[in-house]
Backbone as CSV, one residue per row, in Angstrom:
resi,resn,N_x,N_y,N_z,CA_x,CA_y,CA_z,C_x,C_y,C_z
1,MET,0.773,-1.185,0.235,0.240,-0.408,0.243,1.190,1.325,0.031
2,THR,0.780,2.112,-0.897,1.400,3.509,-1.122,0.959,4.188,0.349
3,ALA,1.781,4.852,0.464,1.537,6.625,1.142,0.379,7.475,0.598
4,MET,-0.431,7.602,2.032,-1.291,9.025,1.342,-0.240,10.352,1.318
5,ALA,-0.274,11.076,0.565,-0.074,12.234,0.715,-0.810,13.388,0.986
6,ILE,-0.629,14.114,1.503,-1.828,15.072,2.664,-1.008,16.304,2.795
7,LEU,-1.314,17.248,2.313,-1.206,18.810,2.295,-1.769,19.604,3.756
8,LEU,-0.988,20.060,4.342,-1.375,20.149,5.605,-1.429,21.876,5.294
9,ALA,-2.011,22.886,5.244,-2.374,24.127,5.217,-2.208,24.806,6.572
10,THR,-1.274,25.803,6.848,-1.370,26.183,7.955,-0.588,28.186,7.828
11,ASP,-1.626,28.865,8.511,-0.881,30.192,8.297,-0.483,30.356,10.426
12,GLY,-0.449,29.556,10.790,-0.247,29.983,12.292,-1.366,30.008,13.080
13,SER,-2.189,30.071,12.725,-3.749,30.580,13.593,-3.951,29.435,14.441
14,PRO,-4.921,29.507,15.281,-5.254,28.511,16.438,-5.817,27.461,15.612
15,GLU,-6.394,27.531,14.887,-7.327,26.832,14.134,-6.325,26.330,13.272
16,ALA,-5.787,26.603,12.625,-4.706,25.734,11.720,-3.952,24.738,12.709
17,LEU,-3.502,25.364,13.593,-2.390,24.513,15.293,-3.574,23.681,15.244
18,SER,-5.090,23.742,15.228,-6.002,22.530,15.806,-6.114,21.582,14.637
19,ALA,-6.107,22.010,13.127,-5.762,20.796,12.008,-4.908,19.782,12.092
20,ALA,-3.221,20.939,12.458,-2.497,19.898,12.726,-2.619,18.723,13.944
21,GLU,-3.030,19.425,14.762,-3.316,18.416,16.016,-3.862,17.264,16.043
22,TRP,-5.000,17.658,15.142,-5.774,16.755,14.802,-5.328,15.617,13.799
23,LEU,-4.519,16.168,12.603,-3.891,15.265,12.139,-3.162,14.560,12.819
24,ASP,-2.404,14.519,13.380,-1.310,14.303,14.491,-1.855,13.064,15.153
25,ARG,-2.479,13.440,15.391,-3.765,12.386,16.531,-4.340,11.540,15.910
26,TRP,-4.729,11.716,14.386,-5.769,10.615,13.411,-4.591,9.392,12.341
27,ALA,-3.786,10.241,12.091,-2.634,9.795,10.866,-2.395,8.691,11.213
28,ASP,-2.155,7.714,10.413,-1.011,6.631,10.725,0.139,7.177,10.301
29,PRO,1.077,7.127,10.899,2.701,7.904,10.600,3.108,7.117,9.376
30,GLY,3.238,5.342,9.578,3.623,4.656,8.687,2.734,4.579,7.496
31,ARG,2.003,5.820,7.254,0.649,5.578,6.045,0.683,6.714,5.232
32,VAL,1.211,7.935,5.774,0.957,9.287,5.573,2.596,9.589,4.943
33,ILE,2.573,10.878,4.134,3.446,11.573,3.473,2.902,13.283,3.971
34,ILE,3.558,14.191,4.835,2.822,15.296,5.158,3.618,16.208,4.859
35,THR,2.888,17.814,4.035,3.467,18.257,3.494,2.875,19.886,4.392
36,VAL,3.609,20.320,5.181,3.161,21.709,5.452,3.491,23.080,4.752
37,ALA,2.313,23.351,4.406,2.331,24.403,3.319,1.554,25.426,3.838
38,THR,2.313,27.023,3.808,1.575,28.473,4.418,2.163,29.327,2.862
39,VAL,0.919,30.428,2.853,1.197,31.106,1.803,1.300,32.623,1.877
40,ILE,2.186,32.866,0.938,2.273,34.653,1.357,1.406,35.093,-0.002
41,SER,0.676,35.882,0.346,-0.194,36.780,-0.868,0.672,38.136,-1.167
42,PRO,0.528,38.205,-2.395,0.793,39.732,-2.633,-0.144,40.631,-2.066
43,PRO,0.307,41.797,-2.279,-0.267,42.782,-1.324,-0.847,43.427,-2.480
44,SER,-2.017,44.152,-2.110,-2.566,44.860,-2.466,-2.447,46.327,-3.108
45,MET,-2.439,47.060,-4.165,-2.162,48.381,-4.373,-2.276,49.373,-3.517
46,SER,-3.629,49.069,-2.447,-4.131,50.173,-1.473,-2.646,50.188,-0.420
47,TRP,-1.586,49.784,-0.063,-0.887,49.753,0.933,0.022,51.150,0.255
48,THR,0.523,51.197,-1.099,1.366,51.831,-1.552,1.284,53.258,-1.550
49,MET,-0.304,53.865,-1.222,-0.664,54.803,-1.122,-0.345,55.445,0.584
50,GLY,0.636,56.651,0.537,0.895,57.092,1.930,-0.230,57.826,2.605
51,ALA,0.160,58.773,3.682,-0.593,59.513,4.185,-1.389,60.150,3.494
52,GLY,-2.705,60.815,3.724,-3.286,61.754,2.797,-3.917,61.466,1.389
53,GLY,-3.790,60.255,0.941,-3.821,59.579,-0.303,-2.552,59.958,-1.513
54,TRP,-1.673,60.273,-1.192,-0.470,60.281,-2.079,0.235,59.142,-2.381
55,ALA,0.624,59.260,-3.561,1.465,57.594,-3.818,2.782,58.373,-3.207
56,LEU,3.499,57.165,-2.564,4.727,56.969,-1.915,5.804,57.313,-3.099
57,ASP,6.708,57.789,-2.935,7.726,57.875,-4.342,8.696,56.915,-4.062
58,ALA,9.468,56.531,-5.115,9.891,55.106,-5.619,10.962,54.655,-4.484
59,GLU,11.386,55.544,-4.102,12.601,54.759,-2.819,11.691,54.290,-1.775
60,ALA,10.520,55.029,-1.044,9.549,54.723,0.161,9.082,53.949,-0.498
61,TYR,8.560,53.371,-1.525,7.657,52.494,-2.222,8.553,51.207,-1.676
62,ASN,9.834,50.875,-2.352,10.675,50.054,-2.620,10.893,49.421,-0.954
63,GLN,10.990,50.263,0.045,11.609,50.047,1.358,10.433,49.413,2.073
64,ALA,9.301,50.319,1.809,7.839,49.902,2.259,7.397,48.151,1.698
65,PHE,7.819,48.290,0.252,7.657,46.723,-0.037,8.500,45.831,0.577
66,ASN,9.724,46.179,0.248,10.789,45.143,1.020,10.372,44.689,2.289
67,ASP,10.228,45.619,3.079,9.554,45.475,4.828,8.426,44.537,4.667
68,LEU,7.451,44.867,3.564,6.522,43.842,3.663,6.573,42.401,3.378
69,VAL,7.876,42.357,2.577,7.874,41.018,2.064,8.814,40.181,3.162
70,ASN,9.873,40.902,3.889,9.936,40.310,5.067,9.250,39.962,6.051
71,LYS,8.070,40.759,6.213,7.318,40.433,7.414,6.480,39.353,7.159
72,GLU,6.169,39.328,5.905,5.372,37.935,5.408,6.019,36.511,5.277
73,LYS,7.581,36.862,5.027,8.628,35.746,5.430,8.730,35.360,6.598
74,ALA,8.780,36.364,7.624,9.160,35.760,8.797,7.598,35.144,9.561
75,ARG,6.522,35.642,9.206,5.244,35.048,9.462,5.182,33.484,8.930
76,ALA,5.192,33.704,7.723,5.291,32.104,7.247,6.243,31.257,7.886
77,GLU,7.615,31.746,8.195,8.347,30.714,9.153,7.714,30.327,10.419
78,ARG,7.506,31.297,11.184,6.713,31.223,12.475,5.127,30.243,11.975
79,ALA,4.911,30.140,11.376,3.384,29.273,11.086,3.911,27.912,10.829
80,ILE,5.005,27.718,10.157,5.722,26.428,9.483,6.139,25.930,10.962
81,GLN,6.992,26.670,11.711,7.423,26.280,12.914,6.438,26.126,13.816
82,ASP,5.732,26.557,14.110,4.588,26.476,15.291,3.762,24.792,14.522
83,THR,3.449,24.871,13.869,3.032,23.307,13.057,3.784,22.460,13.265
84,HIS,5.022,22.669,12.881,6.040,21.152,13.317,5.757,21.101,14.991
85,ALA,5.560,22.255,15.477,5.552,21.533,16.879,4.220,20.784,17.491
86,GLN,3.019,20.968,16.693,1.750,19.984,16.805,2.112,18.750,15.998
87,LEU,3.132,18.703,15.397,3.001,17.170,14.820,4.083,16.539,15.556
88,THR,3.904,16.148,16.658,5.023,14.986,16.991,5.087,13.343,16.649
89,ARG,4.157,12.958,16.301,3.475,11.532,15.700,4.054,11.052,14.220
90,CYS,3.881,12.012,13.744,3.850,12.452,12.028,4.249,13.374,11.678
91,PRO,5.801,13.345,11.619,6.277,14.709,11.583,6.603,14.589,9.831
92,PRO,6.398,16.232,9.450,6.322,16.258,8.206,7.457,16.108,7.391
93,ALA,7.249,15.675,6.014,8.581,14.572,5.246,8.761,16.534,4.412
94,LYS,7.658,17.329,3.984,8.027,18.158,3.622,7.688,19.457,4.059
95,GLU,8.240,20.875,3.659,7.227,22.144,3.805,7.807,22.961,2.704
96,THR,6.508,23.942,2.496,6.675,24.762,0.941,5.999,26.533,1.629
97,VAL,6.435,27.069,1.327,6.346,28.399,1.185,5.409,28.834,-0.540
98,LEU,4.357,28.919,-0.262,3.550,29.399,-1.461,3.308,30.654,-1.800
99,ILE,3.472,30.811,-3.108,3.083,32.467,-3.158,1.602,32.719,-4.381
100,GLY,0.911,33.525,-3.618,-0.196,33.719,-4.473,-1.619,33.697,-3.370
101,ALA,-2.500,33.884,-4.212,-4.308,33.853,-3.567,-4.110,32.459,-2.855
102,PRO,-4.163,32.569,-1.353,-4.204,31.191,-0.774,-5.548,29.854,-1.332
103,PRO,-6.231,30.161,-1.782,-6.947,28.799,-2.569,-6.650,28.270,-3.178
104,LYS,-6.105,29.539,-4.552,-5.878,28.828,-5.554,-4.606,28.137,-5.485
105,ALA,-3.329,28.902,-4.677,-2.175,28.272,-4.534,-2.052,26.897,-3.958
106,LEU,-2.917,27.030,-2.587,-3.342,25.830,-2.427,-3.720,24.705,-3.308
107,VAL,-4.705,25.160,-4.034,-5.228,23.830,-4.907,-4.008,23.595,-6.177
108,ASP,-3.741,24.281,-6.405,-2.798,24.242,-7.678,-1.669,23.295,-7.038
109,TYR,-1.452,23.452,-6.245,-0.468,22.862,-5.311,-0.728,21.260,-5.179
110,ALA,-1.743,21.132,-4.772,-2.177,19.757,-4.465,-2.948,19.193,-5.689
111,LYS,-2.760,19.879,-6.719,-3.017,19.234,-7.892,-1.526,18.838,-8.865
112,THR,-0.677,19.807,-8.913,0.629,19.498,-9.264,1.658,18.349,-8.455
113,HIS,1.252,18.440,-7.631,2.368,17.298,-6.439,1.205,16.138,-5.851
114,HIS,-0.116,15.871,-6.655,-0.622,14.341,-6.499,-1.102,14.641,-5.451
115,ILE,-1.524,15.481,-4.234,-1.752,15.269,-2.820,-2.983,14.491,-2.792
116,ASP,-3.563,13.568,-1.776,-4.838,12.762,-1.740,-5.702,13.581,-1.075
117,LEU,-5.441,14.365,0.060,-6.009,14.865,0.756,-5.573,16.450,1.361
118,ILE,-6.125,17.101,1.423,-6.009,18.544,2.103,-6.845,18.777,3.577
119,VAL,-5.897,18.979,4.614,-5.849,19.447,5.680,-5.777,20.836,6.351
120,MET,-6.958,21.216,6.439,-6.886,22.928,7.124,-7.903,23.166,8.276
121,GLY,-7.366,24.438,8.969,-8.182,24.795,9.930,-9.354,25.760,9.371
122,ARG,-10.458,25.740,10.208,-11.716,26.565,9.868,-11.522,28.084,10.585
123,ARG,-11.444,29.454,9.751,-11.597,30.587,10.305,-13.183,30.983,10.210
124,GLY,-13.589,31.089,11.766,-14.637,31.918,12.002,-14.135,33.064,11.761
125,HIS,-15.305,34.021,11.483,-15.282,35.671,11.859,-15.939,35.702,13.169
126,SER,-16.821,35.715,13.668,-17.797,35.990,14.647,-18.739,34.760,14.585
127,ALA,-19.468,34.595,15.834,-20.640,33.486,16.418,-21.417,33.926,15.184
128,LEU,-21.869,34.762,14.436,-22.903,35.319,13.618,-22.286,35.282,12.298
129,GLY,-20.971,35.090,12.027,-20.523,35.506,11.125,-20.642,33.883,9.792
130,ASN,-19.497,33.851,8.694,-19.432,32.808,8.270,-19.016,31.915,8.987
131,LEU,-19.781,30.331,8.808,-19.227,29.296,9.328,-17.590,28.604,8.830
132,MET,-17.432,29.208,7.660,-16.065,28.805,7.680,-15.431,30.316,6.981
133,GLY,-14.323,30.548,7.212,-13.049,31.299,6.430,-13.318,31.655,4.831
134,SER,-12.572,32.506,4.336,-12.743,32.771,2.885,-12.016,31.226,2.458
135,VAL,-10.764,31.741,2.801,-9.831,30.665,2.459,-10.066,29.188,2.409
136,SER,-10.749,28.475,3.719,-10.984,27.157,3.647,-12.471,27.085,2.758
137,PHE,-13.408,28.123,2.526,-14.290,28.037,1.995,-13.746,27.765,0.016
138,GLY,-12.934,28.601,-0.131,-12.407,29.001,-1.603,-11.574,27.366,-2.018
139,VAL,-11.148,27.001,-1.128,-10.070,25.663,-0.909,-11.491,24.475,-1.243
140,LEU,-12.318,24.055,-0.245,-13.145,23.332,-0.083,-14.072,23.266,-1.695
141,HIS,-14.235,24.599,-2.521,-14.979,24.715,-3.470,-14.429,24.729,-4.944
142,ARG,-12.961,24.346,-4.741,-12.357,24.219,-5.891,-11.386,23.249,-6.003
143,SER,-11.401,22.368,-4.643,-10.114,21.340,-4.783,-10.970,19.789,-5.278
144,PRO,-9.931,19.537,-6.477,-10.105,18.139,-7.033,-10.222,17.128,-5.914
145,VAL,-9.365,17.273,-4.897,-9.433,16.180,-3.879,-10.111,16.551,-2.796
146,PRO,-10.441,15.460,-1.900,-10.944,15.641,-0.436,-10.441,16.530,0.180
147,VAL,-10.896,17.300,0.958,-11.118,18.433,1.828,-11.505,18.209,3.440
148,THR,-10.565,18.336,4.595,-11.082,18.058,5.831,-10.488,19.600,6.345
149,ILE,-12.116,20.030,6.792,-11.595,21.338,7.431,-11.742,21.132,8.948
150,VAL,-10.561,21.175,9.851,-11.221,21.101,11.022,-11.442,21.994,11.930
151,SER,-12.545,22.139,13.097,-12.593,23.926,13.686,-12.235,23.617,15.027
């Protein structure tokens, strides 16, 4: 029997760490290959506007962009490290940082890397808000492979 390839999506949130804890508890370590993935999203153009709505000059723009990229890289590394800490029985075989819109990036990775299952946390905004966050909802509706959403 071949091992099941599982993509564990994380952003380091409590919901994502709960998904990692669930996977570690229920997966058979000898029959799974886990890839931990996080996504860095490109910034929207609105962040390039300075105070009062004036566009930033080239030097300020470059500095702001580099600061944002470094901040996102650090966030991604923390998310992967925190997720690794939850995986004590089933250590991940791989880790990856994807770039793009999270639902599309995760589904594209699953398609191109022959993933059998995507596991991720549910993000709720409020008790009266959505039952699932936009990323988990987007992955669920785009994925050609099964998706487990852990709350």
